[in-house]
N, C-alpha and C positions, 0 to 999 in steps of 0.2 A: 917581346913575344909573350902572349898570354898562355895560361895553362888552366886546366880544371883539376881541382883536388876533389876526389870522389871517395866517399866512404860507403862501401857496398854492403850487400846482404839484406837490404830493406825491401819488403814487399810494397809496391805502389798501389794507389787506388784513386779512381776518379775518372773525370771526362777530359778529353783533349781534342782540340779542333785542328786539323792539318792546315798548314799555310797554303797559299797559292802556289801553283806548280812552277818551280824554278826553270825547268827545261822548256815549258811553254812560254814563260815570260821573256826569255832571250830571243825567241822568234817574234812574238807579238809586239814587243817594244820596237824592234827594228822595222816592222811593217808600217809604223807611223811615218817613216821617211817617204812612203809612196804617194802621199797626198799633202796638199797645202792646207787642207781643212782640219778642224779639231778632231782628235780621237781621244775618247775617254776610256780608260782601262781601270777595272777594279779587281780586287783580290790579288794585288801585287804583293809578293813576299818582301819583307824588310830584311834582306840578306845582302852580304857584301857584293857578290857577283852582279846582282840585279841593280843595286845602288850605283855601282861603278859604271854599268851600262847607261843608266839614266844620266849620270854625270857626263859621259861621253856624248850622248845625244844633245845635251844642253850646250856643251862646248862646241858642237858642230853647228849651233845656231837654232836648234829646235826649242821653241817656247815650251816650258814645263811648268804646270801649275799643280800644286798638291791640294786636292779637294777634301781628302780624309786620310786617315792613317794608311789605308791600302788603296787609295784611289787617286789617280793623276789624270790630267788632261794634257795632251801633247799637240803641238801645231808646228809642222815642218814647213812653214810658209817661206822662210828665208834662210835656207841652209848655206853655210859658209864653206864652199868647196876648198878654198885656200887653206882652211885649217888642217886639211889632211897632209899638207906639206910641212907642218910645224913639228918641232921636236916634242912638244907636249902631246900631240896626237899619237906620235910613234910610241911614246912611253905609255900612254893610256891603253891604246889598242893592244900593244904587245904584252900587257900584263893581264889581259882578260880574254878567255877563250870565246866568250859570247860575242866579241867584236867581229868575228867572222860573219855574223848574220847581217852586217850592213852591206855586204858585197852585192847581193841580188837587188835590193831596193835602190841602191845608189846607181848601179849600172842601168837598171830599168828606167829610172826617172831622169837621171842626169847624164847617162852615157859613159860614166867613168867612176872608178873607185881605186883606192890603193890602201894597202894594209901591211903592217909587219906581221911576221909569223905570230899567231895568237898564243897566249899563255894558257894556264889552266892546270889540271891535275897531271902529275907525272905517272901515268898508268900504262904507258906503252905508246907505240906509234899511232898517230892519229892523222894520217895523210889527208890532204885537201884536194886530191886529184879529182874526185867526183864533182866537187863544187866547180872547179875551173873547166873541166871537160864539158860540163853541161852549159856553163855560161859562154864558152867559146862556140858551142854549136848554135847558140842564139845570135852570135855575131860579135861577141867580145874578143878582143885580142889581148893575150896575156904576155906581160914582160916580167921576167924574174930577175931581180937585182941581187946578186950574191946567192945565198941560200935561204934568206929569211925576209925578203921584202917583195911584195907582189903589186904589180900595177895591171889593171885591166881597163880597156877602153873600147868603145864601139864607134865605128865610123858610120854615122847615121843611125837610123832606127833599128832596134833589134828585130830579128825576123823569126817567126815561129817555125818550128821544125819537129821532126820525130826523133826521140832519143831513147836508148835503152841504157839505164844506169848500170855501171859495173858493180855497184853495191847499193842496197836499199838504205842509204844514209839519210838519217832524219834531217840533219842540218843541211846536207847537200840538196835534198829534195826541196826543203824550205827556201833555200837561196835561189835555186833555179825557178821555182814556182813564183817567187816574188818578182823576179826579172821578167818572166814570161807573161804575167798579167798585163804588162804595158807594151808587149811586143806586137808587131804587125802579124796578123794571120793566126794560124792554129799551131799550138804546141802540144805534143803528146809525150808524156813522161811515163815510160814503162819500167817496171821494177822500182816504182816509187815507194817510199816509206809511207805507212798508213797508220802510225801511232795516233792515239787520241789527241795529242797536242798538235800534230800536223793537221788533223781534221779540224781542230779549233781554229788554226790559222786559215785554213781554206774557207771556213764559214764566215770568219771575220772579213776576209777579202771579198767574198760574195756580197756581204752587206755593204761593203764600200763601193760595189759596182762591178766587180770582176765576174767573169763568166768561166766557171770551173765545173766540169763534170767528172764523175767517178770518185767523189769524196768518200774515203773509207776503204778504197780498193788500191791495188798496186798499179793501176793505169789511170792517170790523170789526163784529162783533155782540157786545154785552156784556150779560149778564144780571146785574143788580145783586145783591149779597149784603149781609148784615147787617154782617159784620166780616171782617177778614183776619188771618191769623196770621203767625208768623215763618218764615224760610227761610234757606237758604244760596245764594249766587250768586257765580259767577266770571265776570268780564268778559272780553270778546273782546280780542285784541290790537288796537292802534290802526292802522287801515288807512291813515291819513294818514301816520303814521310809516313804515309799510312802503313806501308810494309815494315818500316823501321819500328813503329809503335807496336805492331803485332808481335814482332820479334822480341822487343823489350818486355812486353807483358809475359810472354812465355818464359823467357830466360830468367826473369826475376820472380816468377810465381805470382804475378800481380793480376788484379781485376781492373781492367781498363775498358772504357767505352770511347771509341773514336767517332767523333761526330761528323756528319755531313760529308760522306766519303765519295759520293757519286759512284756507287758500287758497280753499275753497268759498265763503267769505263776502266775498271781495274783488271780486266782480262784474266790471266792465269794466276795472278798474285794470291787471291784467297785460297785456291785449290793447291797451290804449291806449298803454302804454309800448312794446310791440312795434311799434306803428305808427310810432313815432319811430326804429325800427331797433335798439332795445335787446334784446339776447339775454337770455332768462330761462330757467332750468332749474328745474323742480319736482323736488325730491328729498324724497319723502315730503311732509311739511308745511313744508319749508324751501324758500326761493327762493334759488338761486345765480345771481349775476350775474358772468360772466367778464369779465376786463379786455378792453376793446375800444378800439383806437386810433381807430376811426371808427364812426359809426352814421348811417344814412341814413333820412330821413323818407319814408314811403310816399306815393304819390299815389292818387287815385281811379282806377277802371278806365279812365276816359276821359282820364287824364293831368292832370286839374285838381288844384289845390292842396288838400291835406288841411285840413280844419277840425276842431279839437278844441273841443268846447263842453260846458258843464255842463248837468245835468238832474237832476230828482228820480229817486230810485232806481226801477228799476235802471240809470238813466243814470249818467254819470260825475260823481263828486262835485266840487262847486265848490271844495272845500278843497285840491284838488291841481292846479288850473289854474295857480297861481303856480309850482309845481314844474315842470310840463310846459313852461311858457314859458321858464324859465331853462335847462332841459336842451336845448331846441331851439336855443339860442344857439350851441352848438358842434356841432350836427348838420349833415349835408349835406342841403340842400334848404330848402324854405319851408313854413311852416304858419301858418294863421290861428287865433288863440286867441280864442274868443268866450265871454266871461264874461257870462251872461245875468242872473244873480240879483242881483249887487251892482254899483253904478255907480262905486265908488271903489277897487275891488280891483286894478286894473291900473296905478294911478298910480305904483307903485314902479319902473316900467320906466325912468324917467329915470336912476335909479342904474345900471342895466345899460347904458344907452346911454353914460353917462360912463365905464364900464369898457371900452367898445369894442364892445358888442353892436350888431348891426344890427336894429333894431326900429322899426316904424312904428306909433305909437299912432293908430289910425284914428278912434276916438271913445272915450268912457268904458268901453265894453263890448268893444271889439275891438282886437286888436293883431296885426300881421303880423311874424313873425320870419323873417329870412333867415339861415340858419345859416352859421357861419364854417368848419365842417368842420375844426376844429383848425388851420387855416392860420395863424391868429394867435391868441395867447392873450389873454384878458381881462386887464386891468391892475388892480392893487389901488388902492382909493381909500378915503376916509372917508365913511361913510354912516350912516343912521339906520333902524332897523327900525320900519316903520309899523304892522304888525300881526303876528300869530303866523305866518301862512303865508308872507307876503312876507318876514318876517325870516329864515325858514329858507331860502327861495329865495336871498336875498342871501348867506347863509352858504355855501350850495353854490357860488354864483358865486365867492365869495372863496376857497374851498378850491381852485378850479380855476384861479384867476388867478395872474398873475406878480407877485411882490412882496408887499408888506404891505398888508392891508386892516384898517380899523377899523370895527366895527359898533357903533353906540351904541344905547342904549335896549333892551338885550337882555332886560330884564324882560318885554318882549312875547313873546320866544321862550320864556322860562322859564314863561310861562302855559300853554304847550301841549306842551313837550318836556322830558322829565325828564333833568336832568344831561347835556344834549346835548354840552357841551364835553368833559366827562370821557369820555363813551362814545365820541366820535369820536377823541379823543386816544388811546384804547386801540387804535384801528385804524391809528394812525400819523399822524393829523392834527396840525398845529401850531397850536393854539388856546390863547390865554392870556386868562383873565378879568381885566379891569382893574376 
């Protein structure tokens, strides 16, 4: 198990370019299963979760060619359906949350798929009901073996239908969408997710020959087609990395420019960090964060304490609440962090409290942060990364802290952040991988 040894207290300086979007990659890569023709994808992040998904596709029989560091060509001309019955597939798919995204394409094109309960972050319950309820409405029949193995099969062609999703699940919407594009007739998906990454998937499918209306809204209308062709696709920059770098700059008093951010796709992220008192300058498509000795949390107009909470798009993404929480530790003022979607995501705050942060964990979903306003520095400790986002939040805390910190289990961070130690070292951070 790898670890980071971090010596904090250094101001960073320079430019950094965000990787391709992890959450988009997991959808886009699985969409190659919908066509026998070549699909070229660029700006793919070199991270553990994405690389494992590419390995899974290759072992399923997808031809994979690497054209450049971040560019691959995929051709699912001869998919080996029998591989899904192998112990190797069960081990691979069970270790990777992104494996859930093969359900829709495989059911749509081949009429069947099976999957062990996917792995991923231990951040609370992540039920898959929305996926399967939607796929069943299209004509799939689900069989559950035990509590952790799913089989879904269609007798004949999938049939378009109207459905109202019980939640605006991004991965659920994507799975249903990828099955519906090859179904007979019209499918309408109401309460669909509409995140930028889901919009990217829709546009890619349209270029492949799909007929999708309502892109960017919560009502998608899909006219099924007989087959899809190949295409080229470039992924968006990772908005979670962009938010992480904004928080890092503020917490460490650093001057950082984040390049090529696709700012119109960031939604509420810039304004949410501005509410924490962080200055942001848009320079074309770059975000410049000047060095700030202090930043002050805003209050509501009546003077009451600010609440930052997550919500489905266009609300604030839950993946950045861990970053907002750690950045608030050195702000002036108080903020309530309300993590609505996952009940275990705030449990890393005990490490921040051990470092000297003033945080009250109200319940599994809410934490109140009383900022130190840089009056005292956090202190370095030894800690363990529990999940991807909390791991980076702890890394930001360690980079701002006095003394040496050791962060264990950094494989969790590697799942979502590409060469993060090397990239931050280039800005002046003191990080050593053990």
